[in-house]
Structures are given as structure tokens and as C-alpha cells.
C-alpha positions in Angstrom: 178.3 79.6 121.4 177.9 83.1 123.1 174.5 84.3 124.4 175.0 87.0 121.7 174.9 84.4 119.1 171.8 82.9 120.7 170.0 86.2 120.4 170.8 86.6 116.9 169.5 83.2 116.1 166.1 84.0 117.3 165.2 85.9 114.2 161.6 86.7 113.1 161.8 84.1 110.7 162.8 81.4 113.0 159.6 82.1 115.0 157.1 82.0 112.0 154.4 79.2 112.0 152.8 78.0 109.1 149.1 77.0 109.1 146.2 76.8 106.7 144.8 80.0 105.8 141.3 79.0 106.8 142.3 77.9 110.1 144.3 81.3 110.6 141.4 83.4 109.5 138.7 81.4 111.4 140.5 81.5 114.9 141.1 85.3 114.3 137.8 86.0 113.2 136.3 83.8 116.0 138.4 86.1 118.6 136.9 89.2 116.9 133.5 87.8 117.0 133.7 86.9 120.8 135.2 90.2 121.7 132.4 92.1 119.7 129.6 90.1 121.4 130.9 90.2 125.0 132.6 93.6 125.0 130.6 95.8 122.8 127.3 94.7 121.4 125.2 92.6 124.0 124.3 93.8 127.6 124.6 91.9 130.7 121.5 90.4 132.0 122.5 91.5 135.4 122.8 95.3 135.2 121.5 95.5 131.5 124.6 97.5 130.6 127.2 97.1 127.9 130.9 97.9 128.8 131.1 101.4 127.5 128.0 102.5 129.5 129.1 100.9 132.6 132.7 102.4 132.3 130.9 105.8 131.9 128.9 105.5 135.2 131.8 104.3 137.1 134.0 107.1 135.7 131.4 109.6 136.7 131.2 108.1 140.2 135.0 108.4 140.5 134.6 112.1 139.5 132.0 112.4 142.3 129.3 113.7 139.9 126.5 112.7 142.2 122.8 113.6 141.4 122.7 116.3 143.8 126.1 117.7 143.1 127.5 119.8 140.3 127.8 119.3 136.7 131.4 118.7 134.8 132.1 119.2 131.2 131.2 116.3 129.0 134.7 116.5 127.4 136.2 115.6 130.8 134.0 112.8 131.3 134.4 111.1 128.2 138.2 111.9 128.3 138.6 110.1 131.6 136.5 107.1 130.3 138.7 107.0 127.3 142.0 107.4 129.1 141.2 105.0 132.2 138.9 102.5 131.0 137.6 102.6 127.4 140.3 102.7 124.9 138.2 103.7 121.8 137.3 107.0 120.3 136.2 109.8 122.5 133.3 110.4 119.9 131.7 107.0 120.3 132.0 107.5 124.0 130.3 110.9 124.1 127.5 109.5 121.9 126.8 106.6 124.3 126.8 109.1 127.1 124.7 111.4 125.2 122.1 108.6 124.5 121.9 107.9 128.4 120.9 111.5 128.8 118.1 111.5 126.0 114.7 111.2 127.7 113.2 110.4 124.3 115.4 107.6 123.7 115.9 106.2 127.4 112.8 105.5 129.6 115.0 106.3 132.8 117.8 108.5 131.9 121.0 107.5 133.8 122.8 110.7 132.8 121.6 114.3 133.7 122.5 116.7 130.8 123.1 120.3 130.7 123.1 121.8 127.3 122.1 120.6 123.8 121.9 116.8 124.0 119.9 116.4 120.7 116.0 116.1 120.1 113.4 114.0 118.8 113.8 115.6 115.4 117.1 113.8 114.9 119.5 116.8 115.6 122.8 115.6 117.2 123.8 116.7 120.5 126.3 119.8 120.7 130.1 119.2 120.9 131.4 117.5 124.3 133.1 121.0 125.2 129.7 122.8 125.2 127.8 120.4 127.4 127.9 119.2 131.0 126.7 116.2 132.7 126.3 114.3 136.0 124.6 111.0 137.2 120.9 110.9 138.1 119.4 109.1 141.2 118.6 106.1 138.8 122.4 105.8 137.9 123.3 105.9 141.6 121.0 103.1 142.4 122.9 101.1 139.8 126.1 101.8 141.5 124.9 101.4 145.1 127.0 99.0 147.2 130.2 99.2 144.7 132.5 100.1 147.6 131.1 97.2 149.6 132.7 94.1 147.8 129.3 93.9 145.9 130.8 92.8 142.7 134.1 91.6 141.3 136.7 94.0 139.8 139.2 93.5 137.2 142.2 95.2 135.7 141.7 98.0 133.2 143.1 97.9 129.7 146.6 98.7 130.7 146.6 97.1 134.3 147.0 100.5 136.1 143.3 100.7 137.6 140.5 98.4 138.6 137.1 98.6 137.1 134.0 96.5 138.0 132.8 93.5 135.9 129.3 94.4 136.5 127.3 96.8 138.6 125.4 96.1 141.8 122.1 97.4 139.9 119.4 97.7 142.5 117.0 98.2 139.6 116.2 95.9 136.5 117.8 98.2 134.3 117.8 95.6 131.0 114.2 95.7 130.9 113.6 99.3 132.1 115.8 101.1 129.7 116.1 98.5 127.0 119.1 98.1 124.8 120.1 97.3 121.0 123.2 96.3 119.5 124.5 94.3 116.4 127.4 91.7 117.0 128.7 89.0 114.7 126.1 86.7 113.8 123.8 87.9 116.5 122.1 91.0 117.4 119.7 92.2 120.5 116.8 94.6 120.6 115.0 95.2 123.6 112.3 97.7 124.3 112.2 99.9 127.5 109.4 98.7 130.2 107.7 100.4 133.2 110.0 100.1 136.3 106.8 99.9 138.6 105.5 96.9 136.7 109.0 95.1 136.5 109.2 95.3 140.3 105.8 94.0 140.6 106.7 91.0 138.6 110.0 90.6 140.5 108.2 90.5 143.8 105.8 88.0 142.3 108.8 85.7 141.1 110.2 85.8 144.6 107.0 84.7 146.0 106.3 82.0 143.3 109.6 81.1 141.8 107.9 78.6 139.4 105.7 81.2 137.8 104.9 81.0 134.1 105.7 83.9 131.7 102.1 84.2 130.9 101.5 84.8 134.7 104.1 87.5 134.7 102.3 89.5 131.8 99.7 90.3 134.5 102.2 92.5 135.9 104.3 93.5 133.0 101.8 94.7 130.5 104.1 95.3 127.7 106.8 97.9 126.6 106.6 101.2 128.0 108.2 103.8 125.6 109.5 107.1 126.6 107.7 108.6 123.6 104.3 107.2 124.8 102.3 105.9 121.7 99.6 103.2 121.7 100.6 99.6 121.4 98.1 97.7 119.1 99.8 94.2 119.2 97.3 91.3 120.3 97.8 90.0 124.0 98.4 86.5 122.6 101.2 87.7 120.2 102.8 89.6 123.1 102.6 86.5 125.4 104.3 84.4 122.7 107.0 87.2 122.0 107.8 87.2 125.8 107.9 83.6 126.1 110.4 83.0 123.2 112.4 86.1 123.7 111.6 87.0 119.9 109.0 88.8 118.2 107.7 92.4 117.7 105.1 95.2 118.7 103.1 97.3 116.4 103.0 100.8 117.9 101.0 103.6 116.7 100.9 107.4 117.1 98.5 108.8 119.7 96.1 111.4 118.3 93.2 113.3 119.1 90.2 115.3 116.8 90.3 118.7 117.5 86.9 120.5 116.8 87.2 123.9 115.1 83.4 124.8 114.9 81.2 124.9 112.0 81.9 121.3 111.2 85.6 121.7 110.7 88.0 119.5 112.4 91.6 118.6 112.3 93.7 115.7 113.9 96.4 116.5 116.5 99.1 113.9 116.9 100.5 114.1 120.4 102.7 111.1 120.5 104.8 109.2 118.0 106.1 105.7 117.8 109.4 105.0 119.5 112.5 105.8 117.5 110.8 107.7 115.0 112.4 111.0 114.0 109.6 113.7 114.0 111.5 115.7 111.2 111.6 112.6 108.9 108.0 111.8 109.6 106.7 115.3 108.8 108.9 114.9 105.5 107.2 111.7 104.6 103.5 113.2 105.3 104.4 116.1 103.2 105.6 113.8 100.5 102.2 111.8 100.7 100.4 115.0 100.1 102.8 116.0 97.2 102.6 112.7 95.4 98.7 112.6 96.2 98.9 109.1 97.5 96.5 110.2 100.4 94.3 112.7 98.7 91.9 113.3 101.6 95.0 114.9 103.4 95.3 118.5 102.7 98.2 119.7 105.0 100.6 118.9 107.8 102.1 121.3 110.2 104.6 120.9 113.0 103.5 123.1 115.9 105.5 121.2 118.6 107.3 123.0 121.3 108.4 120.9 124.4 105.4 118.6 123.5 104.8 117.1 120.3 101.8 118.6 118.4 101.5 117.7 114.5 98.5 119.0 113.0 96.9 117.1 110.0 94.3 119.0 108.0 91.7 116.9 105.9 90.8 118.0 102.4 87.3 118.4 103.3 85.1 118.4 106.5 83.3 115.4 105.0 86.4 113.2 105.2 86.0 110.2 107.9 88.9 110.6 110.3 89.2 106.8 110.7 89.7 106.5 107.1 92.4 109.2 107.0 94.4 107.7 109.9 93.9 104.2 108.5 95.6 105.4 105.3 98.4 107.3 107.1 99.1 104.4 109.6 99.7 102.2 106.4 101.8 104.4 104.3 103.9 106.4 107.0 105.6 105.8 110.3 102.7 107.0 112.2 102.5 103.2 112.9 106.0 101.4 113.3 106.8 97.8 114.4 109.5 97.4 117.1 111.2 94.1 116.9 112.2 92.1 120.1 115.2 90.0 120.3 116.1 89.5 124.0 119.6 88.1 123.2 121.7 88.9 126.4 124.8 87.7 128.1 123.9 85.4 131.0 126.7 85.8 133.8 128.7 88.2 131.5 129.7 85.4 129.4 127.2 83.3 127.7 124.9 84.9 125.0 121.4 83.6 125.0 117.8 84.4 123.8 116.1 84.6 127.2 112.2 84.9 128.1 110.9 87.5 130.2 111.1 85.2 133.3 114.8 84.2 132.6 115.9 87.8 132.3 114.0 88.8 135.6 115.5 85.6 137.3 119.0 86.6 136.1 118.6 90.0 137.9 117.2 88.7 141.1 120.0 85.8 141.3 122.3 88.7 140.6 120.5 90.7 143.6 121.0 87.7 145.9 124.7 87.4 145.2 125.2 91.2 145.7 123.2 90.9 149.2 125.4 88.0 150.2 128.8 89.8 149.3 127.6 93.0 150.9 126.5 91.0 154.0 129.9 89.3 154.4 131.8 92.6 153.8 129.8 94.3 156.4 130.4 91.3 158.8 134.1 91.7 158.2 133.7 95.5 159.3 131.8 94.7 162.3 134.4 92.2 163.3 137.2 94.7 162.9 135.2 97.4 164.7 134.3 95.1 167.6 137.9 94.2 167.8 138.8 97.9 168.3 136.1 98.5 170.6 137.5 95.7 172.9 140.9 97.5 173.0 139.1 100.7 173.9 137.2 99.2 176.6 140.2 97.7 178.1 142.2 100.9 177.9 139.2 102.6 179.8 139.2 99.8 182.3 143.3 100.4 182.8 143.4 104.0 181.9 146.3 104.9 184.2 148.3 102.0 183.2 147.8 102.8 179.6 148.7 106.4 180.1 151.8 105.4 182.3 153.0 103.1 179.3 152.6 105.5 176.9 154.3 108.3 178.7 157.3 106.4 180.0 158.1 103.4 177.9 160.4 103.7 174.8 158.3 101.4 172.8 154.8 101.7 174.0 153.2 99.7 171.2 155.5 96.8 172.1 154.8 97.3 175.7 151.0 97.4 175.4 151.0 94.2 173.1 153.2 92.3 176.0 151.0 93.4 178.9 148.8 90.7 180.3 145.5 92.6 181.1 144.1 89.4 182.6 140.4 89.7 184.1 140.0 93.1 182.7 140.3 91.7 179.3 137.7 89.0 180.3 135.4 91.9 181.7 135.9 93.6 178.3 134.7 90.5 176.2 132.3 88.6 178.4 129.5 90.9 178.3 128.4 89.0 175.2 128.8 85.7 173.6 131.6 87.0 171.3 135.3 86.9 171.7 137.9 88.2 169.1 140.6 85.6 168.6 143.8 86.8 170.0 147.4 85.7 170.1 147.3 84.9 173.6 144.4 85.2 176.4 144.6 88.7 177.9 146.7 90.2 175.3 145.8 92.9 172.9 146.1 92.6 169.2 148.3 94.8 167.0 144.9 96.5 165.6 143.7 97.2 169.0 147.1 98.7 170.1 147.2 100.9 167.2 143.6 102.3 167.9 144.5 102.9 171.4 147.7 104.8 170.4 145.5 106.7 167.8 143.0 107.8 170.4 142.3 111.4 170.8 142.6 112.7 174.5 139.1 114.1 174.3 137.9 110.4 174.0 139.0 109.9 177.6 135.9 110.7 179.2 133.3 108.5 181.0 130.7 109.3 178.6 132.7 108.0 175.7 133.1 104.7 177.6 129.2 104.3 177.8 128.9 105.2 174.1 131.6 102.6 173.1 129.5 100.1 175.2 126.3 100.9 173.5 127.9 100.9 170.1 129.4 97.5 170.8 125.9 96.1 171.7 124.5 97.7 168.4 127.2 96.0 166.3 126.7 92.7 168.3 122.9 92.9 167.5 123.6 93.6 163.8 126.1 90.8 163.5 123.8 88.2 164.9 121.1 89.6 162.2 123.5 89.1 159.4 124.5 85.7 160.6 120.9 84.7 160.5 120.5 86.5 157.1 123.4 84.5 155.6 122.1 81.1 157.0 118.4 81.6 155.9 117.4 81.9 152.0 113.9 83.1 153.3 115.4 86.1 155.1 117.5 87.0 152.0 114.5 87.1 149.7 112.6 89.1 152.3 115.5 91.6 152.3 115.5 91.9 148.4 111.8 92.2 148.4 112.1 95.2 151.0 114.9 96.7 148.7 112.7 96.5 145.5 109.8 98.1 147.3 112.1 101.0 148.3 113.0 101.3 144.8 109.5 101.4 143.9 108.8 104.1 146.2 111.8 106.2 144.7 111.0 105.6 140.9 107.6 103.8 140.7 104.3 105.0 139.3 103.6 107.3 142.0 106.7 109.2 141.4 106.7 112.2 138.7 107.3 110.6 135.4 107.0 107.1 136.8 103.5 106.5 135.5 103.1 104.4 132.3 103.2 106.3 129.0 102.5 103.9 126.4 98.9 102.9 126.3 97.2 99.5 124.7 94.2 99.5 122.2 92.5 96.8 120.3 93.1 97.1 116.5 93.1 94.6 113.9 95.2 94.8 110.7 94.9 98.0 109.1 92.5 97.6 106.1 94.2 98.8 102.7 92.0 102.0 101.9 91.3 102.1 98.4 92.2 105.4 96.5 88.6 105.9 95.6 87.5 106.0 99.1 90.1 108.6 100.0 89.1 111.0 97.0 86.4 113.3 96.9 84.1 112.6 93.9 84.0 115.7 91.6 83.3 116.1 87.8 86.3 116.8 85.8 87.0 117.4 82.2 90.3 115.7 81.0 92.2 117.6 78.1 95.1 116.1 76.3 96.8 118.1 73.4 98.5 116.7 70.5 102.0 117.0 71.9 100.9 115.2 75.1 100.3 117.9 77.6 97.4 116.8 79.9 95.2 118.7 82.4 92.0 118.2 84.4 89.6 121.0 84.4 87.0 121.3 87.1 83.4 120.4 86.0 82.0 118.9 82.8 83.2 121.6 80.2 81.5 121.6 76.8 83.9 119.5 74.8 83.1 121.6 71.7 84.2 124.8 73.4 87.5 126.4 72.2 90.3 125.7 74.7 93.9 127.3 75.0 96.8 125.4 74.1 100.7 126.2 73.5 101.9 127.7 70.4 102.2 124.9 67.7 100.1 122.6 69.8 96.3 121.8 69.4 93.5 119.5 71.0 93.7 115.7 70.7 91.6 114.1 73.4 88.8 115.7 75.6 86.8 113.7 77.8 84.4 113.7 80.8 85.5 111.9 84.0 85.5 112.2 87.8 88.2 112.5 90.1 87.7 108.9 91.2 88.2 107.6 87.9 91.3 105.9 86.4 92.5 107.0 82.8 93.9 104.4 80.6 96.4 105.4 77.8 97.5 103.2 75.0 100.8 103.9 73.5 101.7 103.0 69.9 104.0 100.1 71.0 101.1 98.3 72.5 101.5 99.3 76.0 98.9 100.6 78.3 99.3 103.1 81.1 97.2 103.8 84.1 96.7 107.4 85.7 94.5 108.7 88.4 92.3 111.4 87.4 92.8 113.0 90.8 96.4 113.1 90.2 96.5 115.3 87.0 97.5 119.1 87.2 94.7 121.7 87.4 93.0 123.4 84.4 94.2 126.9 85.2 97.4 126.2 83.3 98.1 124.4 80.2 98.9 121.2 81.8 102.1 119.1 82.2 103.7 116.5 80.1 102.0 113.1 80.2 105.6 111.5 79.5 106.8 112.8 83.0 103.8 111.1 84.6 104.3 107.7 83.2 107.4 106.1 81.5 106.1 106.9 78.0 109.2 106.9 75.7 109.6 109.9 73.4 109.3 107.8 70.1 106.1 106.3 71.2 102.8 108.1 70.1 99.6 108.3 72.3 97.0 106.2 70.3 94.2 106.6 72.6 93.1 107.9 76.0 89.9 106.8 77.8 88.3 106.3 81.2 88.4 102.8 82.7 85.0 101.2 83.4 84.9 98.0 85.4 83.6 95.2 83.5 83.9 96.6 80.1 85.8 95.0 77.2 88.0 96.5 74.4 88.8 95.7 70.8 92.4 96.0 70.4 94.1 95.8 66.9 97.4 96.7 65.3 98.1 98.3 61.9 99.0 95.1 60.6 95.4 93.8 61.0 95.6 91.6 64.0 93.3 92.0 67.0 91.4 90.5 69.9 89.0 91.2 72.5 90.4 92.2 76.1 88.9 92.9 79.6 89.6 96.4 80.8 90.7 94.9 84.2 93.4 93.1 82.4 95.1 96.2 80.9 95.3 98.1 84.3 98.8 98.9 85.1 100.1 99.0 88.8 103.4 100.8 87.9 104.7 104.0 85.9 106.1 101.4 83.2 102.7 100.5 82.2 101.6 96.9 81.0 102.2 95.6 77.6 99.1 94.3 76.1 99.3 94.2 72.2 102.4 92.5 70.9 103.7 94.3 67.7 106.6 93.6 65.4 109.0 96.4 64.1 107.2 98.5 61.7 103.8 97.6 63.1 102.0 99.8 65.7 98.8 99.7 68.0 95.9 101.3 66.1 92.5 100.5 67.6 91.2 100.4 71.2 87.4 100.5 70.9 84.9 100.1 73.7 82.4 97.1 73.0 78.9 97.7 74.0 76.9 95.0 75.8 74.6 94.6 72.8 77.2 94.7 70.0 77.5 91.3 68.0 79.4 92.1 64.8 82.8 93.7 64.0 83.4 96.0 61.1 86.9 96.3 59.7 88.2 98.5 56.9 91.6 98.7 55.3 93.8 101.2 53.9 92.5 99.7 50.4 88.9 101.0 51.4 87.7 97.5 51.5 85.2 96.8 54.4 84.6 93.5 56.0 81.9 92.7 58.8 82.0 89.4 60.7 80.5 88.0 63.7 81.9 89.2 67.2 82.1 85.7 68.5 84.9 85.0 65.9 87.3 87.2 67.9 89.1 85.4 70.9 89.3 87.2 74.3 92.8 87.3 75.6 94.8 89.2 78.2 97.9 89.7 76.2 99.2 88.8 72.7 99.3 89.6 68.9 95.7 88.5 68.3 94.3 86.9 65.1 93.9 88.3 61.7 91.0 90.5 61.2 91.2 91.1 57.5 93.4 90.0 54.6 95.1 92.7 52.8 97.1 92.6 49.4 98.4 95.9 50.0 98.7 98.3 53.0 97.3 97.6 56.5 94.4 98.2 58.7 92.8 101.8 59.1 89.8 101.2 61.5 87.7 98.7 63.4 84.9 98.8 65.5 81.9 96.7 66.9 78.2 97.2 66.4 74.8 95.6 66.6 73.8 94.3 63.3 70.2 94.9 63.8 70.9 98.7 64.2 73.2 98.9 61.1 76.8 100.4 60.7 76.8 104.3 60.9 79.5 106.8 59.9 79.9 110.2 59.1 79.8 111.3 55.4 82.1 113.9 54.0 79.4 116.4 54.5 79.2 115.7 58.3 75.7 113.9 58.1 75.4 110.4 60.0 74.6 107.8 57.5 73.4 104.4 58.6 73.7 101.3 56.3 71.4 98.4 57.5 71.9 95.9 54.5 75.4 94.5 55.1 75.1 91.2 53.6 77.5 92.2 50.7 80.1 93.0 53.0 79.5 90.0 55.5 82.0 87.2 55.6 84.0 85.3 57.6 87.0 86.7 59.7 90.2 87.2 57.8 88.4 87.4 54.5 89.4 90.2 51.9 86.3 92.2 52.3 84.6 94.5 49.6 85.0 98.2 48.6 83.1 100.3 51.2 79.7 101.8 50.4 79.3 105.1 48.6 79.7 108.0 50.9 82.0 106.4 53.3 84.6 108.8 54.9 87.6 109.4 52.6 89.9 108.8 55.7 88.5 105.3 56.0 87.8 105.6 59.5 84.3 105.3 61.2 82.8 108.1 63.4 
């Protein structure tokens, strides 16, 4: 069969492989998960960078965007990163680069941005074509030594270029700038820290390798957020968080009380928690004011310019500032919790949740590896230079012979290599205990000959020979020091300590912007501030119309005075209350709703519909409206004549939907919700048939919810009214003429509960209702 036939047989169908769907999906999803974990979401513990950030900095280095040089368009930078190293969207690359330039996101910016790179309000950066960028000195410290074989390089995505696997990283960037990311099945979230404290901890760890995590907290006090704030997490909790690599930190806004004179004051928020957008924080505070969830807060203003200045105005000068801030800490992002999950890649391969000590140890081990590689690289450079210098010195010792060969020989390179320089070679190499290996004793190497042939004529002077000898002596001394460094670990750690101290001088606490920004304060859990504690106690008159429009008029208005209502509407309820009171509303379906008197609309208008404030259906009527009194009890009864006693605490509702208290069937409605005085001992019940029944109050059960028990037996109709009273004082009502009548002799109407009762006394109201 021909080769063409072989090619034809190798069809796609013949190369198909059958395997179970679960195995196929599992293996492919595992590949995706590993790619996400290693190449996108988790940072490397050594340089603290993800691949996209590492590639951005390396591309900027290749573009020679030094911290003291010029700026380049961000579009050019993101384009180079995408085309050469990171084959993903340019928008994602630009967003990652912009984050490295935002000083409110990253503690020590790695990119120096020029233009609009966003702000703490949450506004996005300008388009990449409008902004420019270059590296910062911190970024250069991460790249220091990259050209000295400090780290391994690998092929880029298409194999045309090389990129570093990790950066040399002179600074512990992982903890200094923090990191966050979500992978498949794992995530990371590391807060920024103060570099000065981190270096102090590293120096202690070098001196005491077996130091405990708790000891390191004497140096690393806690996170140091770029936006400042105040950490109120207990030290014991922070120690456990750093020991396990998982936990969190409570961060509050920093504020001060500004005295306005004459007893007036206002609160100025100068720092807000990390990763809280100022614009959304202002919106939340304004919402608290609008919904009256914090009644003692009157207004919020954003007077920020370059610095944050949020003004909080209290409702009155008598408000306690601590109470106000405690309420705001609880209900807004003025207090936030930053979760720590120190999940990082160890050696760039293995994801692990690390403690503080493990992360610092990974950085120090990386620094040791970088130091050894740079030292070996420098030794190779010194060996090459010494080899060249020996060739130069031989040339100076035999200058005439060298010139003669170069001038007259057809192949000067081969002639110089064949020449036996004898004692002159020994003279050039015997001034120190070093001798470069050569193909034969007294012969020049190819490297030395190339250097001699490339020597400029101006170098053929006596002074140059002396400089060559001095350079050789310096290199020999440096080489000897490097040999000692590579041989002794103590010298290596001493060198690393010196390098860290240099970094500390350059970026530490004494440098502008290097001091700690986030402070610490002792604070227990924020106590829940009751609404009454935040409301200024003032008398009000609650007015609710027949159509359910409710309002609160200032002061205790005469309830008999004429009030204005909408056309076709009229008065229904009018009661005296205080702004700290809670109102209870009973619906005809037996559900009780709760409203705060302070949240009602003012009395200047005609009010607002009560049905918009609570979830009161349109078909449900308002049976009663009254002020809640702690410790009080109520008599609840339905139109069917069933009822029970209920404590008012049991009918308070926590939501707009209210609380079902009296269970009623279809066609039956809630009818009575009367207060019970402490001295009341009997119940009076009157039906639609005008029959009155009196029985002892103790015969009624106390319940939190239910249908109740039968109060009175009816042949026709149902219940009209019920109330409690003290038998010794008698039963009172208003007669048709409006006069108060009292019946003290009630033996005729007294019987057991659920009896039929007898006709009401003469003069009883025609509507069959008590006063």
C-alpha cells in the first residue's frame, strides 16, 4: 500500500478514543483548576506576585521605564504584555496594571501612574490611551538582579521570548502589598503590612530561625492598610490568625470630634476601612438618615478633596458621640471585617495555607537562593575578566612582539595562539595564587587573543598597564570574598541582613510615606444601641384618619380640637404619645403591626398612607391603634365571640409583615383589643343581640397566639364589644344623652364564661358598645 493510502487511513475517526464521561470531564476540569490556581489566582510566596503582575513589571523593564525615566502610554505597555507574555485580554492587563498604581489599594505602589487611575470613590481609571506609566523604585527593587542569573527563565507562550519564573524580590512584597484571588476550590486574601515591620521580623528570623509566630508579632503588629483606619481586633485573635493563616481583622474608620462652639459639634471621619468605596459609604449613611434607622444622625456631607473628610452632623447637641458612632459602626461600613486567608504557592508550585513565619521563611530562602546564584554569576564574570586581564598583561610585557605579529602575520589570531610566551606568561600569572586553565602552559586562549586584537591603541600606555594590574588585584580580592561567601552560610545570612537593612533605609518608616498608617485600639463588641437610646424624647400626637392616613403632630394637641383631613376622609384615631414609643396596629385579619412613633411623617401635611409603612393588605381594615406599654396585657376578641388575654410583648412585630396573633376563619374578623388595668378582675361582654354577660377575668386563658375560647354564647349574630373592669367600681358606659352611667349591681348579669347572658340594662348604648 502506498504512503498516500496510509495518510488517508489516518482519519480523525480512527484517532478517536472512548472513555467514560466522568473521567473525561474530571481530567479536563482538573487541568483547568491547576491552571487557574498556578497561573491566575494565587500569588507566589517568594515575590508575592501573580503571573500577570510579574509580566507587567518585566515588560516595563524591557521598555526601560525606570522610576527616574520617562513615562509611556499605558496602551503601549499593556499591548507589549499581551503580545509578548500574557495572551489574555488587554482590558484585564490594564486593570491589573492600574491596581498596581492605586495608592488607596496597594500599600507600596509598583507602578507610577500619570493621569486618571481611578479613585477611592470607586470610579474606574481612564482608558489606556489616555494614561501613562512607569515603574516605581519598589518595582525596581523587585527586579534587582534579574540580569545576573538570579532566577530561572522559561519560554513565553509561543516560545519566541524568555520570561522569568519569579522575580528576585529584594522586599517581602507578598505581605507588604497583600494579594487577593479566587481559584477553583480555594482562594487567597492577604492584607498589606508595613515594610519596616516586616524587615524587622525578617532580621529577627535570620538571627533566631526557630522563632515562634507569637514572637514575630512583636515586630509585625498587624496589617497596615493604605487607607489607614483603626484595627480593633483583640491581640489574641490576631495571634491565632497569623499562626493558622486564616482569620480576620475588624477595622473601623478613624474619626475626630470637631467643636463648633456654643455646645455644637460634629464628627469628622478622616480615614475609612480598606476596600470600602467612599461613594457607597456616603449612600449608605444617607439611606440610614432617610429610613430613620439612626434617628440621632441629622446629616452627612462629603467634603473630601485630596484627603478624606466626611462630616456627620448629630440631630442635637445633647447626642452622645459614642452612641452615635456605635450605631453607625454596626449599621454601615464605617466598621468592616477584612478576612485573611494566607493561601500561596510555595516554590511556585504547591498551594498551601501558610502562617506568618512560613511566608517570611519562604521569602528569606528565596533571598538566599538569589544571593548564591548572583554570587556564582559574578564569579563567572570575574573569571572571564581575569582571563582577559592576563592576556592584556602578557601583551604589555611583549608589546613589540605582539605588534609585530599583528602587522606582518597573515593570520595574527592563530599566530598569537601558537606563540609560546614562556616566562612572560608566568610573570603575568604568578603575582597571585590564581592561574586560568589554558590549553598549554605559556599559550594564550582564544578569549585572550580576541581581547588583545580588539584592544584600542590608546590603551598602549604605561598607565593602562598599572590600571590593569590594580583591577586584577581588586578582582582577585572580590573573588576570594565570593568563595568565602559561597562556602559559609553565616556569611550569606549576614549579607542578606545587610541587604534588608539597605531596603529598610530606602523604604522604611523614616522615609516619607513609610510610617504605619493603620492604628490599633481596644474595643469590645459593638453593643447594639436601642432605638429609644438614639431618639430624642419629645411629645407627639398621633392622628390616623378613617382612610388610613397617619401623621405625628408635635406636642400633645387637644384631642377634641378640629383637625384637617382630605376630602371624603375624617378622624378615626387620635392619641398622645412620645417619639420613643412604639405603635401597635391591629388589622381585621388578626395581625398586629409595629411602627416607631419617630418614623411617622410630620403634622404639617395630611400624613401618609399607613399601608405603605407596613404590609397591610387593601382589603384589611384597621381595628385599633394604640401605644405599646411594656408589661401591659390586652383582651383580644373576634366577631365570633372567641377571645383570650395576651401580653403586649408577645404581639410586637419585628418586620413590616406584622405578627399573626388572633386566628380567625373566613367571615370572622378581629373586633376587640382592649387594655387591661392591673386592678381589673371581671370581663363584660355584649353581643349583637344586646345581651350582656359578666364573668371573672381568671376564666380567660393567657396566650401568645390562637383562636381563644368562647366568651359568650349567641343564638343569632355575634360579639359587639368586650372590656375588663373592677367589679367593686361597677361597669360604666355612656348613655344616649352622653352622660356617664355606672351599674354596680351586676349580679343579674354575672354567670360563667360562655353563658348566653341577659338583656342589657336600660340606658345601655344603642350601638351595643361600651364607652
